[in-house]
TORKOL-4160 file (C-alpha; in steps of 0.2 Angstrom, whole numbers, padded with zeros to 4 digits, m for minus):
118
<pt num="1" X="1293" Y="0580" Z="0660"/>
<pt num="2" X="1295" Y="0596" Z="0651"/>
<pt num="3" X="1310" Y="0606" Z="0654"/>
<pt num="4" X="1313" Y="0614" Z="0671"/>
<pt num="5" X="1298" Y="0604" Z="0682"/>
<pt num="6" X="1303" Y="0591" Z="0694"/>
<pt num="7" X="1291" Y="0577" Z="0698"/>
<pt num="8" X="1279" Y="0580" Z="0712"/>
<pt num="9" X="1279" Y="0598" Z="0711"/>
<pt num="10" X="1265" Y="0608" Z="0706"/>
<pt num="11" X="1267" Y="0625" Z="0696"/>
<pt num="12" X="1258" Y="0641" Z="0700"/>
<pt num="13" X="1249" Y="0646" Z="0716"/>
<pt num="14" X="1235" Y="0653" Z="0705"/>
<pt num="15" X="1221" Y="0641" Z="0714"/>
<pt num="16" X="1224" Y="0648" Z="0731"/>
<pt num="17" X="1224" Y="0665" Z="0725"/>
<pt num="18" X="1207" Y="0664" Z="0717"/>
<pt num="19" X="1201" Y="0653" Z="0732"/>
<pt num="20" X="1208" Y="0667" Z="0745"/>
<pt num="21" X="1200" Y="0682" Z="0734"/>
<pt num="22" X="1183" Y="0672" Z="0732"/>
<pt num="23" X="1184" Y="0670" Z="0752"/>
<pt num="24" X="1186" Y="0689" Z="0754"/>
<pt num="25" X="1172" Y="0692" Z="0742"/>
<pt num="26" X="1161" Y="0681" Z="0753"/>
<pt num="27" X="1167" Y="0690" Z="0769"/>
<pt num="28" X="1164" Y="0707" Z="0762"/>
<pt num="29" X="1145" Y="0701" Z="0757"/>
<pt num="30" X="1144" Y="0694" Z="0774"/>
<pt num="31" X="1147" Y="0709" Z="0783"/>
<pt num="32" X="1137" Y="0720" Z="0770"/>
<pt num="33" X="1123" Y="0706" Z="0775"/>
<pt num="34" X="1126" Y="0708" Z="0794"/>
<pt num="35" X="1127" Y="0727" Z="0794"/>
<pt num="36" X="1109" Y="0727" Z="0785"/>
<pt num="37" X="1101" Y="0715" Z="0798"/>
<pt num="38" X="1108" Y="0725" Z="0812"/>
<pt num="39" X="1100" Y="0741" Z="0805"/>
<pt num="40" X="1084" Y="0731" Z="0803"/>
<pt num="41" X="1086" Y="0724" Z="0820"/>
<pt num="42" X="1087" Y="0741" Z="0827"/>
<pt num="43" X="1070" Y="0745" Z="0821"/>
<pt num="44" X="1061" Y="0730" Z="0829"/>
<pt num="45" X="1053" Y="0729" Z="0847"/>
<pt num="46" X="1050" Y="0715" Z="0858"/>
<pt num="47" X="1036" Y="0718" Z="0874"/>
<pt num="48" X="1036" Y="0707" Z="0886"/>
<pt num="49" X="1026" Y="0706" Z="0902"/>
<pt num="50" X="1026" Y="0702" Z="0921"/>
<pt num="51" X="1014" Y="0697" Z="0934"/>
<pt num="52" X="1000" Y="0691" Z="0923"/>
<pt num="53" X="1001" Y="0707" Z="0911"/>
<pt num="54" X="1000" Y="0720" Z="0924"/>
<pt num="55" X="1019" Y="0727" Z="0920"/>
<pt num="56" X="1023" Y="0727" Z="0902"/>
<pt num="57" X="1040" Y="0734" Z="0895"/>
<pt num="58" X="1046" Y="0737" Z="0876"/>
<pt num="59" X="1063" Y="0735" Z="0871"/>
<pt num="60" X="1070" Y="0740" Z="0854"/>
<pt num="61" X="1083" Y="0732" Z="0843"/>
<pt num="62" X="1096" Y="0746" Z="0851"/>
<pt num="63" X="1091" Y="0737" Z="0869"/>
<pt num="64" X="1084" Y="0753" Z="0875"/>
<pt num="65" X="1067" Y="0754" Z="0884"/>
<pt num="66" X="1056" Y="0762" Z="0873"/>
<pt num="67" X="1038" Y="0761" Z="0884"/>
<pt num="68" X="1034" Y="0755" Z="0901"/>
<pt num="69" X="1017" Y="0751" Z="0905"/>
<pt num="70" X="1009" Y="0748" Z="0923"/>
<pt num="71" X="0992" Y="0743" Z="0926"/>
<pt num="72" X="0984" Y="0754" Z="0941"/>
<pt num="73" X="0980" Y="0737" Z="0951"/>
<pt num="74" X="0999" Y="0734" Z="0953"/>
<pt num="75" X="1004" Y="0750" Z="0962"/>
<pt num="76" X="1003" Y="0747" Z="0981"/>
<pt num="77" X="1011" Y="0761" Z="0990"/>
<pt num="78" X="1015" Y="0747" Z="1002"/>
<pt num="79" X="1023" Y="0736" Z="0992"/>
<pt num="80" X="1036" Y="0745" Z="0983"/>
<pt num="81" X="1048" Y="0730" Z="0981"/>
<pt num="82" X="1035" Y="0719" Z="0972"/>
<pt num="83" X="1033" Y="0732" Z="0960"/>
<pt num="84" X="1051" Y="0734" Z="0957"/>
<pt num="85" X="1053" Y="0715" Z="0954"/>
<pt num="86" X="1040" Y="0715" Z="0942"/>
<pt num="87" X="1047" Y="0729" Z="0932"/>
<pt num="88" X="1064" Y="0721" Z="0933"/>
<pt num="89" X="1056" Y="0705" Z="0927"/>
<pt num="90" X="1048" Y="0713" Z="0912"/>
<pt num="91" X="1063" Y="0721" Z="0906"/>
<pt num="92" X="1074" Y="0708" Z="0908"/>
<pt num="93" X="1064" Y="0697" Z="0897"/>
<pt num="94" X="1062" Y="0708" Z="0884"/>
<pt num="95" X="1081" Y="0711" Z="0884"/>
<pt num="96" X="1083" Y="0693" Z="0882"/>
<pt num="97" X="1070" Y="0691" Z="0869"/>
<pt num="98" X="1079" Y="0705" Z="0858"/>
<pt num="99" X="1096" Y="0698" Z="0861"/>
<pt num="100" X="1089" Y="0680" Z="0856"/>
<pt num="101" X="1082" Y="0688" Z="0839"/>
<pt num="102" X="1098" Y="0696" Z="0836"/>
<pt num="103" X="1109" Y="0681" Z="0839"/>
<pt num="104" X="1096" Y="0670" Z="0828"/>
<pt num="105" X="1096" Y="0683" Z="0814"/>
<pt num="106" X="1117" Y="0685" Z="0816"/>
<pt num="107" X="1117" Y="0665" Z="0815"/>
<pt num="108" X="1107" Y="0664" Z="0800"/>
<pt num="109" X="1118" Y="0676" Z="0790"/>
<pt num="110" X="1136" Y="0669" Z="0796"/>
<pt num="111" X="1131" Y="0650" Z="0796"/>
<pt num="112" X="1126" Y="0653" Z="0778"/>
<pt num="113" X="1143" Y="0654" Z="0773"/>
<pt num="114" X="1155" Y="0641" Z="0772"/>
<pt num="115" X="1173" Y="0643" Z="0772"/>
<pt num="116" X="1184" Y="0629" Z="0765"/>
<pt num="117" X="1197" Y="0624" Z="0778"/>
<pt num="118" X="1189" Y="0633" Z="0792"/>
């Protein structure tokens, strides 16, 4: 053995430092991809219907209602509760679908990066 070295000990931590630097680069790349995906998702819209299409709601990626359409035949002054239920059903379904789309996109990005030891 060389001078100053003991059996069983490894010298230097350069490999660990390089691995840590690579992980940081991967995290930064993933963060950039997530920001780009979020910006793209904000431009997408999902439309859902209820009552066989008499009520439709459109929601964007910011989870804002951008359009709400009611067919004239669904408007019954004697049954406001049914109309309210149909509107809620259409809006909730559109929100569920946009959330699903968002989760799928984020999982696609974060699932692509493999961190050793994590």
